[in-house]
N, C-alpha and C positions, 0 to 999 in steps of 0.2 A: 504493500500500500504506500509506504513512504517513497519507494522508487517511482511509482506511477505519479505521485504528487510532485516529486522533484522534476520529472520529465515534462509534466504539464506546465509547471512554472517556467521552466527553461524555454519551452516552445513559445509561450506568450511573450516572454522577454525578447526573443529573437525577432518575432513578428513586429513588435513595437519599434525596435531598433531599425528594421528594414523600412518601415513606413516613414519614420523620421528622416532617414537618409534620402528617400525618394522625394519627400516634400520640401526639404529645407534649402535646396540649392537653386530654386527657380527665381526669375526676376519678374517684377510686376509689369504687366503689359499696359497698364494705365498710369504711366509715370507722368507726374505733373511737375511744376517748377520746384517742388521739394526734392525731386530726384528719386532714382532707384539705382539698382546695380545691374549692369549687363553681364552676359556670360563671359565676357573678356575681363571683367573686373572693374571696368570704368563706369562712371556715373551716367545714368540716362535721365534726360529732362525734356519736357516740352515747354518751351518758353512762351510767355504771353507778350505780344507786341500790340501797342495801342497808338492810334493817331486820329486825326480829324477829317481826312480827305476820303474821297470816293475810291472804290476799288480799281477804277480805271486810271487813277492819277499816278504819276511817275513815282511818287513816294511809296505808294502801296506796292507797285511793281518792284521797286528796289527792295522792299521788305521781303517780298516773295523770293527774290534772288538771294538775299541773305539766308533765307531758310534752306535753299538748295545748297549753297556753299557750306553752311553749317553742318548739314546732314552728311555731305560728302567728306569734309575734313575730319569729322568726328567718327567716321565709319558707321554712321547710322545711329549713334547714341543720342544725338541732339536733334530736336525738331522744333517747329514753331507753330503758334496759333495766333493769327492776326485778327484784331478787333478794329475794323475801320470805322470811319464816319461818326466818331464820337459815341460809339455804342457803349463805352465804359464811362461816359460822363464828359464834362468839360475838361479843358486842359489843366485847370486848377485841380480838378478831381484826380486826373491822371498823375500829376506830380505827387500828390499825396499818396496815391497807391504805389508809385515807384519808391517813395521814401520808405514805405513799410514792407516792400517786397511783394505786394499783391500783384503788381505788374512787373515784368522783368525788363522790358525795353519800351522806350517811347520815341516816336518820331514827332517831336514837339516843334510847333512853329517858332521860328526865331522871334517873331513879333511878341508872342506871349512871354517867352523866356526873357526877352529884353526888359520886361517890366519887373523882373526879379534880379537881373544882373546887368549893371550899366554897360559893361564892356561889349555885350552883344549888340548894342545899338550901332556898333561900328559897321555892320553889314548894311545899315540903312542910311549911311552918309550919301547925300544926293550926288548923282552924276559921277560916281566913282568908277563905274564900269560901263563901257559902251556896248558890251555884249556879255552873254553868259560865260563864254570861254574865259574872259578876264576875271570874272568872279571865281570860277572853278580853280583857276591857277593860284588862288590865295590859300587853298586848303592846307598846304604843307608849311606855311610860314610860321614864324615864331609867335607873332601876336595871336594867331588863330589857336595855336596850341595852348597859349596862356588862357584864352577864353575857356577852352575845354577843361583845363586844370582847375579853374575857379569854381566849376560846377560841383566839385567834391564837397564844398561847404554846404550844399543843399541836399546831401545824401545821394548824389548822382555821380556816375562815371561818364564823362563826356567822351564819346567815341569818334564822332566825325560830323561833318556838315554835308547834307545833300541839298540839291536845288530844284526848284520848280520852274525857274526862269527869271528873267528880269521883270520889273513892274512897269506897267503902262497905264494909260487912262482911257476908259470907255465912257462915252457920254451919250445921253439921250438926244442932245441937240448941239451939234458942232464939235470942232476939234479943240485940242488943248495945246496951242502953239506957244502961248506965253502966259505969264501970271494974270494978265488982264482977262484972258479967256476963262479963267477959273475963279475970279473974284465973286464972292457971294454964292458960289455954287455949293450945294450940299454933296460932298464926296464921301462915299462909304470907305472907311479905312479899317484895318485891323488895329486894335488897341496896342500901341507901342509908343514910348516916349519920343523917339526920333521921328516916327511917321506923323504923330500929332503935331510936333513942332514944325516940321516941314510944311504941312498943309495949312497951318495957321499963318505962317510967314508968307506963304503964297497968296493968302487972302481968301482962301476957300473956307467952307464950313465943314471941317472934318467930322464925320459921323461914324462912330464905332458901332457895329451891329454884328450879330452872329450870321454865319453863312446862310442858314435856312431862311432868313428874312430878306435877303438881298434881292432875290428874283421878283417877289411881289412889290418890294419897295421901288424898284426900277419901273415896274409895270404901272404902279399907281402914282408915280411922281413924288413919292416921299423923299427920294434922293435924285440928284441930277446925273450922277456918274459914280464910277468906282475906280479905285486903285487896285489893279489886278495883274496876275501873271497869265500868260496865254493858256497854260495847261488847265488852270482852274476855270478860265473863261470858257474853254471848250467843254470841259466835263460838266460844268454847272449850267451851261446853256444860257448865260446872261445876255448873250448877243441877240436873243429873241426879243428882248425889250429895249435894247440900246444898240444903235448901228454905227456910231462914230468912234473909231479906235485910233488913238494917237500913240505911236511907238515912241514913248518918251524915254524909256530906259532910266528912269530917275533913281531906281534902287534895284537891288537884287533881292531874291526871296529864298533863304535857306530854311531847312528844317534842322534842328539840333538833335542829333541822334544820341540818346542817353540810355544808360543801363542803371538799374537799381544798384547802389553801392552795397547794400546789404546782400543782394543776390550775388553780385560779382565777387565779393569777399568770401562767399561760401564755396566758390569754385577752387579747384586746385590750380596752381600756376600754369600747368600744361593746358587745362581747359580754358583758363583766361586767355591764353595766347590763341587758342582755337577760335574763340569768340571774336577777338580783335582782328585776326587774319580774315575770317569769313566776312566780317563787316567791311573791312577795307576793300576786299575783292568785290563785294556787292556794290559799294558806293563808286568805286572806279568804273564799274560797268554802268551804274545808274546815272552818273553825270554825263556820260556820253549819250545815253538814251535821252536825257533831258535836252541836250544840245540838238539832237536830231528832231525832237518834238517841237522845238522853237520854230523850225521851218515848216514841218507838217501841220502844226496847229495854226500857223499864220495862213497857210493855204486853205485849210478847212474853213477858217473864218471868212476869207475872201469868197470862197465857193458858196458860203451861206448868205452872201449879200452884204456883209459888213464893209463899210467904207473905211479904208485904212490910209492914214497919213504916216509914211514911213520915215521921213527925215525932217527934223526940226532944228532950229538954231538954239542950242542949249545955253548960249551966252545970255539969253534973255532971263534965264533963271540963276545967273551967276551970283547976284547979290544974296539971294535966299540961300544958295548953296554954301557960300562963305559963312553966313550967319550960323547955319545949323552945324557945320563942321567945327566951328570955333566953340559953340556951346557944348558939344559933347566931348571934344578934345580936352576941355577944361575939367570935365567930370571924371575922365578915365585916361590914364597914361596908355592903356592898351588901345583905346580908340585912336589916340594920336599916333601911336606907332603903326597901327593898321592902315591909316590914311597914307602915311609916308611910304609904307611898303607897297601899297596899291599903286601909288603914283610913280614909283620907281620900278615896278614889276614889268 
């Protein structure tokens, strides 16, 4: 009897050991930003990315490219989940979620971020870039790296700048060749200190409003025009309510690509390098896509019946340009260095 009891206990013990060995080595197939472990021993994650633009916009396409690069370089351990068009809230909400690690990456408008960090107003210095290529060439400069480094004070890791194009003026009635054409006009702008200052000094009535309100505001005459890049103009179809486009090139329009510092710090040094390499590869590709879109978007607008004034005498805006540059150079040494680097680039 004792022998039978001993053999029964031994058999049960062996079964329990075998079941534990079979069940303990698997990895979770539903890995979130908290991560799991792959069969090769590396961490698996699905990162959340948030932004405000539509899925057809070049920023979203660049985010998709980042996902492809990330998956390839990490041997399939890393993936992404994109939340476009403000589905996770306003940009203020997004930054708060980035700070806590609820969102991993943000493609934040430089306009919003410039309300939180003075140096980012550098990108909005008037008439610094005559085309998008000149703005893109600034990515690797020292002042730009300093801007990215400053973001750490907000719980963010600044990774890069991606672009939508230069800013132009779309009006419901007439072109914008000089400050006189804009005096008293209600122009929709994105809330940014430098943009606000520029349009006030031009003599217009700068009106900050969310993107979803712009289409009907043009339609009903609440505003007379908008400060806009061509990619947003095409994807949001504002040209259906305003037909006069002046290619002013008064500013460029970047997105600041940031990562939650809390999430970044949780990665191994090797995985941090994978993230940075994948993002650089994606943005290198994305800026070229944005440059191509400048031409194709312009043609699409012409085909849609938009009247386009392509060349204006920017010296008519020189007095305003000088005032704005002086104002923001005095607020930030980085802005001053950025202007000097752009003029000598």
